[in-house]
Jmol script that loads the backbone (N, CA, C; Angstrom):
load data "model"
ATOM      1  N   MET A   1      -1.871 -18.497 -43.244  1.00  0.00           N
ATOM      2  CA  MET A   1      -2.680 -18.964 -44.343  1.00  0.00           C
ATOM      3  C   MET A   1      -3.783 -19.896 -43.833  1.00  0.00           C
ATOM      4  N   LEU A   2      -3.443 -20.763 -42.893  1.00  0.00           N
ATOM      5  CA  LEU A   2      -4.434 -21.684 -42.338  1.00  0.00           C
ATOM      6  C   LEU A   2      -5.569 -20.920 -41.656  1.00  0.00           C
ATOM      7  N   GLY A   3      -5.211 -19.831 -40.966  1.00  0.00           N
ATOM      8  CA  GLY A   3      -6.230 -19.002 -40.327  1.00  0.00           C
ATOM      9  C   GLY A   3      -7.174 -18.388 -41.336  1.00  0.00           C
ATOM     10  N   GLN A   4      -6.630 -17.959 -42.471  1.00  0.00           N
ATOM     11  CA  GLN A   4      -7.466 -17.390 -43.528  1.00  0.00           C
ATOM     12  C   GLN A   4      -8.424 -18.437 -44.081  1.00  0.00           C
ATOM     13  N   LEU A   5      -7.932 -19.653 -44.286  1.00  0.00           N
ATOM     14  CA  LEU A   5      -8.797 -20.709 -44.800  1.00  0.00           C
ATOM     15  C   LEU A   5      -9.935 -21.017 -43.836  1.00  0.00           C
ATOM     16  N   ARG A   6      -9.628 -21.022 -42.553  1.00  0.00           N
ATOM     17  CA  ARG A   6     -10.670 -21.322 -41.558  1.00  0.00           C
ATOM     18  C   ARG A   6     -11.724 -20.233 -41.475  1.00  0.00           C
ATOM     19  N   SER A   7     -11.331 -18.998 -41.736  1.00  0.00           N
ATOM     20  CA  SER A   7     -12.286 -17.893 -41.624  1.00  0.00           C
ATOM     21  C   SER A   7     -12.984 -17.574 -42.943  1.00  0.00           C
ATOM     22  N   THR A   8     -12.568 -18.214 -44.020  1.00  0.00           N
ATOM     23  CA  THR A   8     -13.176 -17.964 -45.322  1.00  0.00           C
ATOM     24  C   THR A   8     -14.528 -18.661 -45.407  1.00  0.00           C
ATOM     25  N   LYS A   9     -15.517 -17.922 -45.867  1.00  0.00           N
ATOM     26  CA  LYS A   9     -16.854 -18.477 -46.022  1.00  0.00           C
ATOM     27  C   LYS A   9     -16.927 -19.245 -47.338  1.00  0.00           C
ATOM     28  N   ALA A  10     -17.376 -20.474 -47.266  1.00  0.00           N
ATOM     29  CA  ALA A  10     -17.511 -21.297 -48.474  1.00  0.00           C
ATOM     30  C   ALA A  10     -18.646 -20.765 -49.334  1.00  0.00           C
ATOM     31  N   VAL A  11     -18.406 -20.733 -50.630  1.00  0.00           N
ATOM     32  CA  VAL A  11     -19.410 -20.279 -51.568  1.00  0.00           C
ATOM     33  C   VAL A  11     -19.566 -21.372 -52.620  1.00  0.00           C
ATOM     34  N   GLY A  12     -20.775 -21.685 -52.958  1.00  0.00           N
ATOM     35  CA  GLY A  12     -21.002 -22.694 -53.984  1.00  0.00           C
ATOM     36  C   GLY A  12     -21.994 -23.732 -53.526  1.00  0.00           C
ATOM     37  N   ARG A  13     -21.830 -24.915 -54.066  1.00  0.00           N
ATOM     38  CA  ARG A  13     -22.777 -25.963 -53.733  1.00  0.00           C
ATOM     39  C   ARG A  13     -22.050 -27.288 -53.630  1.00  0.00           C
ATOM     40  N   LEU A  14     -22.691 -28.187 -52.956  1.00  0.00           N
ATOM     41  CA  LEU A  14     -22.171 -29.526 -52.771  1.00  0.00           C
ATOM     42  C   LEU A  14     -23.264 -30.486 -53.198  1.00  0.00           C
ATOM     43  N   VAL A  15     -22.946 -31.371 -54.094  1.00  0.00           N
ATOM     44  CA  VAL A  15     -23.918 -32.349 -54.560  1.00  0.00           C
ATOM     45  C   VAL A  15     -23.733 -33.612 -53.745  1.00  0.00           C
ATOM     46  N   ILE A  16     -24.819 -34.109 -53.160  1.00  0.00           N
ATOM     47  CA  ILE A  16     -24.754 -35.314 -52.343  1.00  0.00           C
ATOM     48  C   ILE A  16     -25.772 -36.335 -52.851  1.00  0.00           C
ATOM     49  N   ASP A  17     -25.520 -37.585 -52.541  1.00  0.00           N
ATOM     50  CA  ASP A  17     -26.473 -38.663 -52.834  1.00  0.00           C
ATOM     51  C   ASP A  17     -27.399 -38.735 -51.622  1.00  0.00           C
ATOM     52  N   LEU A  18     -28.485 -37.958 -51.651  1.00  0.00           N
ATOM     53  CA  LEU A  18     -29.351 -37.823 -50.487  1.00  0.00           C
ATOM     54  C   LEU A  18     -29.966 -39.143 -50.038  1.00  0.00           C
ATOM     55  N   PRO A  19     -30.515 -39.980 -50.931  1.00  0.00           N
ATOM     56  CA  PRO A  19     -31.076 -41.250 -50.452  1.00  0.00           C
ATOM     57  C   PRO A  19     -30.038 -42.111 -49.734  1.00  0.00           C
ATOM     58  N   ARG A  20     -28.832 -42.174 -50.283  1.00  0.00           N
ATOM     59  CA  ARG A  20     -27.769 -42.972 -49.645  1.00  0.00           C
ATOM     60  C   ARG A  20     -27.351 -42.356 -48.310  1.00  0.00           C
ATOM     61  N   THR A  21     -27.262 -41.034 -48.276  1.00  0.00           N
ATOM     62  CA  THR A  21     -26.909 -40.338 -47.041  1.00  0.00           C
ATOM     63  C   THR A  21     -27.950 -40.588 -45.965  1.00  0.00           C
ATOM     64  N   MET A  22     -29.227 -40.569 -46.333  1.00  0.00           N
ATOM     65  CA  MET A  22     -30.297 -40.777 -45.357  1.00  0.00           C
ATOM     66  C   MET A  22     -30.290 -42.205 -44.799  1.00  0.00           C
ATOM     67  N   ARG A  23     -29.821 -43.178 -45.581  1.00  0.00           N
ATOM     68  CA  ARG A  23     -29.756 -44.562 -45.111  1.00  0.00           C
ATOM     69  C   ARG A  23     -28.548 -44.822 -44.215  1.00  0.00           C
ATOM     70  N   SER A  24     -27.552 -43.946 -44.277  1.00  0.00           N
ATOM     71  CA  SER A  24     -26.325 -44.138 -43.504  1.00  0.00           C
ATOM     72  C   SER A  24     -26.547 -43.769 -42.049  1.00  0.00           C
ATOM     73  N   PRO A  25     -25.858 -44.448 -41.134  1.00  0.00           N
ATOM     74  CA  PRO A  25     -26.015 -44.130 -39.711  1.00  0.00           C
ATOM     75  C   PRO A  25     -25.464 -42.743 -39.377  1.00  0.00           C
ATOM     76  N   VAL A  26     -26.078 -42.099 -38.395  1.00  0.00           N
ATOM     77  CA  VAL A  26     -25.612 -40.794 -37.927  1.00  0.00           C
ATOM     78  C   VAL A  26     -24.174 -40.947 -37.445  1.00  0.00           C
ATOM     79  N   GLY A  27     -23.324 -40.021 -37.839  1.00  0.00           N
ATOM     80  CA  GLY A  27     -21.923 -40.060 -37.432  1.00  0.00           C
ATOM     81  C   GLY A  27     -21.027 -40.807 -38.405  1.00  0.00           C
ATOM     82  N   SER A  28     -21.618 -41.393 -39.445  1.00  0.00           N
ATOM     83  CA  SER A  28     -20.800 -42.094 -40.441  1.00  0.00           C
ATOM     84  C   SER A  28     -20.099 -41.075 -41.325  1.00  0.00           C
ATOM     85  N   SER A  29     -19.211 -41.561 -42.186  1.00  0.00           N
ATOM     86  CA  SER A  29     -18.489 -40.662 -43.081  1.00  0.00           C
ATOM     87  C   SER A  29     -19.418 -39.991 -44.093  1.00  0.00           C
ATOM     88  N   ARG A  30     -20.619 -40.517 -44.277  1.00  0.00           N
ATOM     89  CA  ARG A  30     -21.588 -39.919 -45.205  1.00  0.00           C
ATOM     90  C   ARG A  30     -22.467 -38.862 -44.527  1.00  0.00           C
ATOM     91  N   ASP A  31     -22.331 -38.705 -43.231  1.00  0.00           N
ATOM     92  CA  ASP A  31     -23.123 -37.727 -42.496  1.00  0.00           C
ATOM     93  C   ASP A  31     -22.775 -36.323 -42.987  1.00  0.00           C
ATOM     94  N   VAL A  32     -23.775 -35.506 -43.288  1.00  0.00           N
ATOM     95  CA  VAL A  32     -23.566 -34.136 -43.750  1.00  0.00           C
ATOM     96  C   VAL A  32     -23.802 -33.208 -42.565  1.00  0.00           C
ATOM     97  N   ILE A  33     -22.781 -32.455 -42.217  1.00  0.00           N
ATOM     98  CA  ILE A  33     -22.865 -31.554 -41.071  1.00  0.00           C
ATOM     99  C   ILE A  33     -23.212 -30.166 -41.573  1.00  0.00           C
ATOM    100  N   LEU A  34     -24.324 -29.629 -41.089  1.00  0.00           N
ATOM    101  CA  LEU A  34     -24.756 -28.289 -41.472  1.00  0.00           C
ATOM    102  C   LEU A  34     -24.393 -27.310 -40.366  1.00  0.00           C
ATOM    103  N   ARG A  35     -24.022 -26.113 -40.755  1.00  0.00           N
ATOM    104  CA  ARG A  35     -23.694 -25.057 -39.806  1.00  0.00           C
ATOM    105  C   ARG A  35     -24.763 -23.977 -39.888  1.00  0.00           C
ATOM    106  N   ASN A  36     -24.679 -23.016 -38.967  1.00  0.00           N
ATOM    107  CA  ASN A  36     -25.624 -21.902 -38.985  1.00  0.00           C
ATOM    108  C   ASN A  36     -25.628 -21.248 -40.366  1.00  0.00           C
ATOM    109  N   ASP A  37     -26.809 -20.935 -40.829  1.00  0.00           N
ATOM    110  CA  ASP A  37     -27.033 -20.285 -42.123  1.00  0.00           C
ATOM    111  C   ASP A  37     -26.831 -21.202 -43.322  1.00  0.00           C
ATOM    112  N   ASP A  38     -26.488 -22.486 -43.119  1.00  0.00           N
ATOM    113  CA  ASP A  38     -26.437 -23.431 -44.231  1.00  0.00           C
ATOM    114  C   ASP A  38     -27.855 -23.734 -44.675  1.00  0.00           C
ATOM    115  N   GLU A  39     -28.031 -24.023 -45.934  1.00  0.00           N
ATOM    116  CA  GLU A  39     -29.335 -24.367 -46.472  1.00  0.00           C
ATOM    117  C   GLU A  39     -29.229 -25.679 -47.229  1.00  0.00           C
ATOM    118  N   LEU A  40     -30.227 -26.499 -47.096  1.00  0.00           N
ATOM    119  CA  LEU A  40     -30.323 -27.730 -47.860  1.00  0.00           C
ATOM    120  C   LEU A  40     -31.512 -27.562 -48.799  1.00  0.00           C
ATOM    121  N   ILE A  41     -31.232 -27.469 -50.087  1.00  0.00           N
ATOM    122  CA  ILE A  41     -32.273 -27.238 -51.085  1.00  0.00           C
ATOM    123  C   ILE A  41     -32.354 -28.469 -51.971  1.00  0.00           C
ATOM    124  N   VAL A  42     -33.532 -29.063 -52.039  1.00  0.00           N
ATOM    125  CA  VAL A  42     -33.744 -30.245 -52.865  1.00  0.00           C
ATOM    126  C   VAL A  42     -34.767 -29.884 -53.939  1.00  0.00           C
ATOM    127  N   PRO A  43     -34.294 -29.629 -55.152  1.00  0.00           N
ATOM    128  CA  PRO A  43     -35.228 -29.265 -56.221  1.00  0.00           C
ATOM    129  C   PRO A  43     -36.088 -30.457 -56.635  1.00  0.00           C
ATOM    130  N   LYS A  44     -37.285 -30.180 -57.125  1.00  0.00           N
ATOM    131  CA  LYS A  44     -38.175 -31.251 -57.572  1.00  0.00           C
ATOM    132  C   LYS A  44     -37.633 -31.926 -58.820  1.00  0.00           C
ATOM    133  N   PHE A  45     -36.913 -31.181 -59.640  1.00  0.00           N
ATOM    134  CA  PHE A  45     -36.292 -31.754 -60.831  1.00  0.00           C
ATOM    135  C   PHE A  45     -35.006 -30.991 -61.103  1.00  0.00           C
ATOM    136  N   GLN A  46     -34.111 -31.621 -61.835  1.00  0.00           N
ATOM    137  CA  GLN A  46     -32.849 -30.964 -62.151  1.00  0.00           C
ATOM    138  C   GLN A  46     -33.091 -29.876 -63.180  1.00  0.00           C
ATOM    139  N   GLN A  47     -32.634 -28.687 -62.857  1.00  0.00           N
ATOM    140  CA  GLN A  47     -32.811 -27.547 -63.730  1.00  0.00           C
ATOM    141  C   GLN A  47     -31.554 -27.248 -64.529  1.00  0.00           C
ATOM    142  N   GLN A  48     -30.506 -28.025 -64.298  1.00  0.00           N
ATOM    143  CA  GLN A  48     -29.257 -27.753 -64.983  1.00  0.00           C
ATOM    144  C   GLN A  48     -28.635 -29.031 -65.514  1.00  0.00           C
ATOM    145  N   VAL A  49     -27.767 -28.817 -66.478  1.00  0.00           N
ATOM    146  CA  VAL A  49     -26.969 -29.893 -67.045  1.00  0.00           C
ATOM    147  C   VAL A  49     -25.520 -29.522 -66.756  1.00  0.00           C
ATOM    148  N   THR A  50     -24.786 -30.408 -66.086  1.00  0.00           N
ATOM    149  CA  THR A  50     -23.396 -30.144 -65.750  1.00  0.00           C
ATOM    150  C   THR A  50     -22.492 -30.883 -66.719  1.00  0.00           C
ATOM    151  N   VAL A  51     -21.558 -30.152 -67.294  1.00  0.00           N
ATOM    152  CA  VAL A  51     -20.624 -30.710 -68.264  1.00  0.00           C
ATOM    153  C   VAL A  51     -19.237 -30.684 -67.635  1.00  0.00           C
ATOM    154  N   ILE A  52     -18.627 -31.867 -67.503  1.00  0.00           N
ATOM    155  CA  ILE A  52     -17.274 -31.966 -66.958  1.00  0.00           C
ATOM    156  C   ILE A  52     -16.468 -32.882 -67.860  1.00  0.00           C
ATOM    157  N   GLY A  53     -15.175 -32.825 -67.737  1.00  0.00           N
ATOM    158  CA  GLY A  53     -14.320 -33.689 -68.547  1.00  0.00           C
ATOM    159  C   GLY A  53     -13.444 -32.858 -69.457  1.00  0.00           C
ATOM    160  N   GLU A  54     -13.237 -33.332 -70.660  1.00  0.00           N
ATOM    161  CA  GLU A  54     -12.313 -32.678 -71.582  1.00  0.00           C
ATOM    162  C   GLU A  54     -12.985 -31.554 -72.361  1.00  0.00           C
ATOM    163  N   VAL A  55     -13.385 -30.526 -71.620  1.00  0.00           N
ATOM    164  CA  VAL A  55     -13.942 -29.306 -72.208  1.00  0.00           C
ATOM    165  C   VAL A  55     -13.143 -28.130 -71.658  1.00  0.00           C
ATOM    166  N   GLN A  56     -13.210 -26.991 -72.334  1.00  0.00           N
ATOM    167  CA  GLN A  56     -12.451 -25.823 -71.873  1.00  0.00           C
ATOM    168  C   GLN A  56     -12.974 -25.297 -70.548  1.00  0.00           C
ATOM    169  N   SER A  57     -14.279 -25.367 -70.356  1.00  0.00           N
ATOM    170  CA  SER A  57     -14.868 -24.789 -69.154  1.00  0.00           C
ATOM    171  C   SER A  57     -15.910 -25.745 -68.573  1.00  0.00           C
ATOM    172  N   ALA A  58     -15.494 -26.532 -67.576  1.00  0.00           N
ATOM    173  CA  ALA A  58     -16.437 -27.426 -66.899  1.00  0.00           C
ATOM    174  C   ALA A  58     -17.421 -26.554 -66.129  1.00  0.00           C
ATOM    175  N   THR A  59     -18.692 -26.664 -66.465  1.00  0.00           N
ATOM    176  CA  THR A  59     -19.686 -25.771 -65.868  1.00  0.00           C
ATOM    177  C   THR A  59     -21.072 -26.383 -65.991  1.00  0.00           C
ATOM    178  N   SER A  60     -22.055 -25.671 -65.443  1.00  0.00           N
ATOM    179  CA  SER A  60     -23.455 -26.090 -65.547  1.00  0.00           C
ATOM    180  C   SER A  60     -24.212 -25.091 -66.405  1.00  0.00           C
ATOM    181  N   HIS A  61     -25.185 -25.591 -67.125  1.00  0.00           N
ATOM    182  CA  HIS A  61     -26.037 -24.767 -67.984  1.00  0.00           C
ATOM    183  C   HIS A  61     -27.486 -25.030 -67.614  1.00  0.00           C
ATOM    184  N   LEU A  62     -28.319 -24.012 -67.732  1.00  0.00           N
ATOM    185  CA  LEU A  62     -29.746 -24.221 -67.507  1.00  0.00           C
ATOM    186  C   LEU A  62     -30.288 -25.181 -68.559  1.00  0.00           C
ATOM    187  N   TYR A  63     -31.125 -26.111 -68.114  1.00  0.00           N
ATOM    188  CA  TYR A  63     -31.689 -27.108 -69.023  1.00  0.00           C
ATOM    189  C   TYR A  63     -32.652 -26.451 -70.006  1.00  0.00           C
ATOM    190  N   SER A  64     -32.565 -26.873 -71.246  1.00  0.00           N
ATOM    191  CA  SER A  64     -33.512 -26.469 -72.275  1.00  0.00           C
ATOM    192  C   SER A  64     -33.808 -27.692 -73.129  1.00  0.00           C
ATOM    193  N   SER A  65     -35.071 -27.981 -73.325  1.00  0.00           N
ATOM    194  CA  SER A  65     -35.445 -29.148 -74.124  1.00  0.00           C
ATOM    195  C   SER A  65     -35.041 -28.973 -75.594  1.00  0.00           C
ATOM    196  N   ASP A  66     -34.722 -27.741 -75.993  1.00  0.00           N
ATOM    197  CA  ASP A  66     -34.304 -27.474 -77.373  1.00  0.00           C
ATOM    198  C   ASP A  66     -32.843 -27.850 -77.635  1.00  0.00           C
ATOM    199  N   LEU A  67     -32.066 -28.095 -76.571  1.00  0.00           N
ATOM    200  CA  LEU A  67     -30.646 -28.365 -76.731  1.00  0.00           C
ATOM    201  C   LEU A  67     -30.344 -29.852 -76.646  1.00  0.00           C
ATOM    202  N   SER A  68     -29.388 -30.292 -77.446  1.00  0.00           N
ATOM    203  CA  SER A  68     -28.957 -31.694 -77.436  1.00  0.00           C
ATOM    204  C   SER A  68     -27.720 -31.845 -76.548  1.00  0.00           C
ATOM    205  N   ARG A  69     -27.296 -33.070 -76.355  1.00  0.00           N
ATOM    206  CA  ARG A  69     -26.079 -33.350 -75.613  1.00  0.00           C
ATOM    207  C   ARG A  69     -24.906 -32.592 -76.230  1.00  0.00           C
ATOM    208  N   ASP A  70     -24.790 -32.671 -77.545  1.00  0.00           N
ATOM    209  CA  ASP A  70     -23.691 -32.003 -78.235  1.00  0.00           C
ATOM    210  C   ASP A  70     -23.759 -30.484 -78.085  1.00  0.00           C
ATOM    211  N   ASP A  71     -24.958 -29.931 -78.015  1.00  0.00           N
ATOM    212  CA  ASP A  71     -25.099 -28.480 -77.806  1.00  0.00           C
ATOM    213  C   ASP A  71     -24.505 -28.069 -76.460  1.00  0.00           C
ATOM    214  N   TYR A  72     -24.796 -28.848 -75.409  1.00  0.00           N
ATOM    215  CA  TYR A  72     -24.256 -28.530 -74.086  1.00  0.00           C
ATOM    216  C   TYR A  72     -22.739 -28.649 -74.080  1.00  0.00           C
ATOM    217  N   ILE A  73     -22.200 -29.637 -74.759  1.00  0.00           N
ATOM    218  CA  ILE A  73     -20.748 -29.797 -74.843  1.00  0.00           C
ATOM    219  C   ILE A  73     -20.145 -28.608 -75.585  1.00  0.00           C
ATOM    220  N   SER A  74     -20.775 -28.177 -76.658  1.00  0.00           N
ATOM    221  CA  SER A  74     -20.282 -27.007 -77.408  1.00  0.00           C
ATOM    222  C   SER A  74     -20.322 -25.747 -76.554  1.00  0.00           C
ATOM    223  N   LEU A  75     -21.364 -25.591 -75.756  1.00  0.00           N
ATOM    224  CA  LEU A  75     -21.469 -24.429 -74.872  1.00  0.00           C
ATOM    225  C   LEU A  75     -20.340 -24.382 -73.849  1.00  0.00           C
ATOM    226  N   SER A  76     -19.766 -25.542 -73.566  1.00  0.00           N
ATOM    227  CA  SER A  76     -18.693 -25.613 -72.571  1.00  0.00           C
ATOM    228  C   SER A  76     -17.309 -25.495 -73.202  1.00  0.00           C
ATOM    229  N   GLY A  77     -17.271 -25.252 -74.505  1.00  0.00           N
ATOM    230  CA  GLY A  77     -16.002 -25.001 -75.173  1.00  0.00           C
ATOM    231  C   GLY A  77     -15.270 -26.223 -75.642  1.00  0.00           C
ATOM    232  N   ALA A  78     -16.007 -27.189 -76.153  1.00  0.00           N
ATOM    233  CA  ALA A  78     -15.344 -28.396 -76.665  1.00  0.00           C
ATOM    234  C   ALA A  78     -14.725 -28.134 -78.015  1.00  0.00           C
TER     235      ALA A  78
END
end "model"
wireframe off; spacefill off
backbone 0.3
color backbone group
């Protein structure tokens, strides 16, 4: 099982505090190690709203100025 975990390719994303990471010394616990084919994408603005907590489906939704906070919570199955 451990061998399978090591050979499994990670899929998804990792959210980091980039300004704090950049201020940290190289080799610290905040250092982000990139491997071949990893990509670091920094969007100019957040395009999604992430809903977590006591909802049926913790997920992200594309931002729309027409939607309220409660709309995003409803979309996540509250």
